[in-house]
C-alpha positions in Angstrom: 45.4 -35.0 1.2 47.1 -37.6 3.4 50.9 -37.8 4.0 52.3 -40.5 6.3 55.9 -41.3 6.9 56.9 -44.9 6.9 56.8 -45.3 10.7 53.0 -44.5 10.5 52.3 -46.5 7.4 52.8 -49.7 9.4 49.8 -48.7 11.5 47.5 -46.7 9.3 46.6 -47.1 5.6 47.0 -44.1 3.3 43.2 -44.1 2.7 40.1 -42.4 3.9 39.9 -45.1 6.6 43.4 -44.2 7.8 42.5 -40.6 8.0 39.4 -41.5 10.1 41.5 -43.6 12.5 44.0 -40.7 13.0 41.2 -38.2 13.6 39.7 -40.4 16.3 42.8 -41.3 18.2 42.6 -40.6 21.9 45.5 -39.9 24.3 46.6 -37.6 27.0 45.0 -34.2 26.3 47.5 -31.3 26.5 45.2 -28.6 25.1 41.6 -28.5 24.0 40.0 -25.6 22.3 36.8 -25.3 20.2 37.7 -27.0 17.0 41.2 -28.1 17.9 42.7 -30.6 20.3 46.3 -31.5 21.0 47.1 -34.9 22.5 50.1 -37.1 23.4 49.6 -40.5 21.9 51.4 -43.8 21.7 51.7 -45.6 18.4 53.5 -48.8 18.8 56.2 -48.2 21.4 56.8 -44.5 20.4 55.3 -41.3 21.7 53.9 -38.7 19.4 51.8 -35.5 19.6 48.7 -35.2 17.3 46.9 -31.9 16.7 43.4 -32.5 15.4 41.4 -29.7 13.7 37.7 -30.2 13.4 36.6 -26.9 11.8 36.5 -23.4 13.3 33.2 -22.2 12.0 32.4 -19.1 10.0 32.1 -16.9 13.1 35.7 -17.4 14.0 36.8 -16.9 10.4 35.0 -13.6 10.1 36.2 -12.4 13.5 39.8 -12.9 12.4 39.2 -11.2 9.1 37.7 -8.2 10.8 40.8 -8.1 13.1 43.0 -8.2 10.0 44.4 -11.6 11.1 44.7 -14.6 8.8 42.3 -17.3 10.2 43.8 -20.7 10.9 41.4 -23.2 9.6 43.5 -26.4 9.4 46.9 -28.0 10.2 48.2 -27.1 6.8 49.9 -23.9 8.1 51.8 -25.8 10.8 52.8 -28.5 8.3 54.2 -25.9 5.9 55.9 -23.9 8.7 57.8 -27.0 9.9 59.0 -27.8 6.4 60.1 -24.2 5.9 61.9 -23.9 9.2 63.9 -27.1 8.7 65.3 -25.5 5.5 66.3 -22.5 7.6 68.3 -24.7 10.0 65.9 -24.0 12.9 65.1 -27.0 15.1 61.4 -28.0 15.1 59.5 -31.2 16.0 59.7 -33.8 13.3 56.4 -34.0 11.5 55.6 -37.6 10.4 52.0 -37.3 9.4 49.5 -34.7 7.9 46.1 -34.9 6.5 43.4 -32.5 5.4 39.9 -33.2 4.1 37.1 -31.0 2.9 36.5 -27.9 0.9 34.5 -25.6 3.2 37.1 -23.6 5.1 34.8 -23.4 8.2 34.5 -27.2 8.5 37.8 -28.6 7.3 39.1 -31.7 9.1 42.8 -32.0 9.4 45.6 -33.3 11.7 49.4 -33.1 12.1 51.5 -35.7 13.9 54.9 -34.9 15.3 57.4 -37.1 17.2 57.7 -36.4 20.9 60.9 -34.6 21.6 63.4 -36.0 24.1 64.0 -34.6 27.6 63.6 -30.8 27.4 62.7 -27.7 29.3 61.0 -24.5 28.1 62.9 -21.3 28.4 60.1 -20.0 30.6 60.7 -22.8 33.1 64.5 -22.4 32.8 64.1 -18.7 33.5 62.3 -19.5 36.7 65.2 -21.7 37.7 67.6 -18.8 37.0 65.7 -16.8 39.6 66.6 -19.4 42.2 70.1 -20.2 41.0 71.9 -17.8 38.6 73.2 -19.5 35.5 76.7 -19.5 34.2 77.2 -16.3 32.2 78.5 -18.4 29.2 75.4 -20.6 29.2 73.0 -17.6 29.4 74.9 -15.8 26.6 74.7 -18.9 24.3 70.9 -19.2 24.8 70.4 -15.4 24.3 72.4 -15.5 21.0 70.6 -18.7 19.8 67.1 -17.1 20.4 68.3 -14.0 18.5 69.6 -16.1 15.7 66.3 -17.9 15.3 64.4 -14.6 15.4 66.7 -13.1 12.8 66.4 -16.1 10.5 62.6 -16.1 10.7 62.2 -12.5 9.9 64.8 -12.3 7.2 63.2 -15.3 5.4 59.6 -14.2 5.3 58.3 -15.8 8.5 56.9 -14.6 11.8 55.6 -16.7 14.7 52.7 -14.7 16.0 53.0 -16.4 19.4 56.7 -15.7 19.9 57.0 -16.2 23.6 59.9 -17.9 25.5 57.5 -20.8 26.5 57.6 -21.8 22.8 61.4 -22.4 22.9 62.4 -25.8 24.3 65.9 -26.5 25.3 67.1 -30.0 24.6 68.6 -31.3 27.9 70.3 -34.3 26.2 72.9 -32.1 24.6 76.3 -32.0 26.3 76.7 -29.2 28.8 79.8 -28.0 27.0 78.0 -27.8 23.6 76.0 -25.1 22.1 72.3 -25.1 23.2 69.9 -26.9 21.0 66.6 -25.0 21.0 63.4 -26.2 19.4 60.7 -23.8 18.2 57.2 -25.1 18.8 53.5 -24.1 18.5 53.7 -23.1 14.8 50.0 -23.3 13.8 49.7 -19.5 13.5 53.1 -18.8 11.9 53.1 -16.4 9.0 54.7 -17.4 5.8 55.2 -14.7 3.2 57.7 -13.1 0.9 58.6 -10.3 3.3 57.6 -9.8 7.0 56.1 -6.4 7.6 57.4 -4.1 10.4 54.1 -4.6 12.2 54.7 -8.4 12.5 58.4 -8.1 13.4 57.6 -5.7 16.2 54.8 -8.1 17.5 57.2 -11.0 17.5 60.0 -9.2 19.3 57.6 -7.6 21.8 56.3 -11.0 22.6 59.8 -12.2 23.4 60.5 -9.1 25.5 57.2 -9.4 27.4 57.6 -13.1 28.2 61.1 -12.7 29.4 60.5 -9.7 31.7 60.5 -11.9 34.9 63.5 -14.2 34.3 66.1 -11.7 35.5 67.6 -10.5 32.2 69.7 -7.4 32.6 69.9 -4.4 30.3 73.2 -5.7 29.0 71.5 -9.1 28.2 68.9 -7.2 26.1 71.6 -5.3 24.3 73.4 -8.6 23.5 70.2 -10.0 22.1 69.6 -6.8 20.0 73.1 -6.9 18.6 72.9 -10.6 17.7 69.4 -10.1 16.2 70.7 -7.3 14.0 74.1 -8.8 13.6 75.4 -5.3 14.2 77.4 -3.2 16.6 76.0 -1.1 19.5 76.5 2.0 17.4 74.2 0.6 14.7 71.5 -0.1 17.4 71.6 3.5 18.5 70.8 4.6 15.0 67.5 2.6 15.1 66.5 3.6 18.6 63.0 4.4 17.4 62.4 0.9 16.3 63.5 -0.7 19.6 61.4 1.9 21.6 58.3 0.6 19.7 59.2 -3.0 20.6 59.6 -2.1 24.2 56.4 -0.1 24.3 54.4 -3.0 22.8 56.0 -5.5 25.2 55.3 -3.3 28.2 51.6 -3.0 27.1 51.4 -6.8 26.9 52.9 -7.1 30.3 50.5 -4.7 31.9 47.6 -6.4 30.2 48.5 -9.8 31.7 49.1 -8.5 35.2 
C-alpha cells in the first residue's frame, strides 16, 4: 500500500520505486530505535518528518504479547490514529504520505510522512518556564481545560494514547496570545483504537499525565479543574468517584518514583 498527497507526488512516483526512495531518505535524526527511525527531512523547500519502520522481529512481537500489549509492527497504527483524531477535532500533525509493504508482521517495511509543525513548545518545556515565571492564571486554565478536553474526547471515542505525557502536547506559538490555545497531540504510533477503552487503559493514560506534570507547579486546585473538565462534571460528582481518582494518583506516583 502506498498513499501520497499531491505535494509528494511531484517528487516520488506511486510505485515500488517511490516506496524505496522514501524508505531510504536521510535527514536529521530525531530518534533511532531498533527497527524504527524518525528524521526531519527537506522535500523541495518544505520540512517534514518521516518515521521509517523496518521490522521489529518476532522476539519483540512475542515480548509484547506476553505483556498483554499490542505489538506495533508498522506505521499503519499511527496513520489510522491521525485520521481518527482529525475527525474528533483534535489537532495532530498533517500526514501526507504512508506506505506499507510485506506480509510477515516481523519484517514489515513501512513509513509515515507528516508536515513539520510551525513554531511550538511542548507542555513539558512550557512547564519548566512556569517554574521560572508564573503564567497568567487565565492562560494556565485554558491549557488545563484543553488537555482535559483532548483526554475526554479520546477516551469517550474508543482511543487511548499509551504514552500520554505532557511532552507529547505541543502548543502552537503562532496563535494570538488572546486566543484559545492550539495544542497538537503527537507520537501516536502506539495509540489504541477500539470500540471502548477499558478502565485499565484510561487509568494508564491519566496517570501518565499526572506523573509527567508533577514538577511543573500545578496546584491541587489545578488538578481539580482538570478532573472537572475531563468528566464535564461538578466537584460533587468527582467526590462520588473518589476511588477512581485514587487509582490514577497511585499509578502516577508509582511512575514518578520509578523515574527518580
